[in-house]
N, C-alpha and C positions, 0 to 999 in steps of 0.2 A: 105272609110277608114282600115286601116292595122286590118293588123291576129292579131297582137299583144295585139288590142286595145279593140278589136271583144273577144278571146281568157278571158281580165281581166275584159268587160262587162262581161260574162260568167262565171265569177267564185266570182263575189261582185253577181251573181243576187239566186245564188246555195247556198252561205255564209248569201245571206237577208233570205232564205225561211229556212234553215237549224234551223237561231237565232230563227225565227217565229215558229220554230215547238217545239226545246226548249224550247221556252217564255212559248206558249199554256202545251204543256205538265210537265212544271216541276215549274214552276211559279205560270202559275195563273189559274192554275185544282185543282192543291194542295188550291188555297182559295176559290176558291170557287166549290163548289161542294157540295150535302145532304148528310146531313146522313140519312143515309134509314134503314139504321138496328135501331136504334130512335124513326124512325120517329113508330105512328100506324094504325095495316095494316089496310085497307075497307076491312070486309070485305063481297064477295059478292056470289052463283052460278054461274055456266056457263052459265046454261036458264036462269039464271036475268039479268047478263048483258044484254046477246044477248035483249032480250026483252026488255031490258031501250034503248039501241041504239038504234032500228027499231024502238021506238017507239019514243020518240023525244032524236034526234042524239049531237043538243049542250048542250038540259039538262045530258044529258053521261055525254056530255065530262066536264062539270060543276062541276061533281061530282065524276069524274074519271080521269078525263085527268090530268099529276103533283103528283100523288100521285101514293100511296101501295096501293097496291089491292094486297087480294086478297083469288084468282079466285078460289070455288072447285068445282066437278063433275068425272065426269063419261066418262073414253073414251070408243067411241065405237068400234070405232076401222082403223087401221092405210091397206090407201090405198095403194099402187106399183101402177105407172102408167105405162101399159107395153109398153114391148121392154126397158125398164130402169130394172140396175142392181143392187146389194147391191156394198156398195162404200167404200172404206176403206179410212179412214179421220185420223190423227193425227193434233190434235193443243195446243199452249200455251197462255195463258194470262196468258198475265205481266199489272199490275196493278202500277197505277205510278200516287200512290196518287190523287184517286180523279174518274178515269178514271182504263179499261179495256178496252185492245190493244188484240186482238186474231190476231195471225201468224197462220196459215190453212195455211193445204195441206193435196191435197185431189186423187185420180186418178178419 
């Protein structure tokens, strides 16, 4: 196979990937997404949520999986691992009709 044919195949492959990404981001996702803002959230405390999952994971999944859930509770601690330092992160959220893509840069 000549170099020219290889280049054409690579360009066609990249174009197919680019078209697929465009279709998914701008066409498919705009027609097939949840309106979470209009859903009524299932309210539960963090302790109850953990207890339900520990008791019966399948039942808890049927109650909470793919549903809007409002979890309340107390944050008891934030533990830092030894040898790890605070980092600086900057990110941008890009909303594209139902999906949010995040660009993150950190040290």
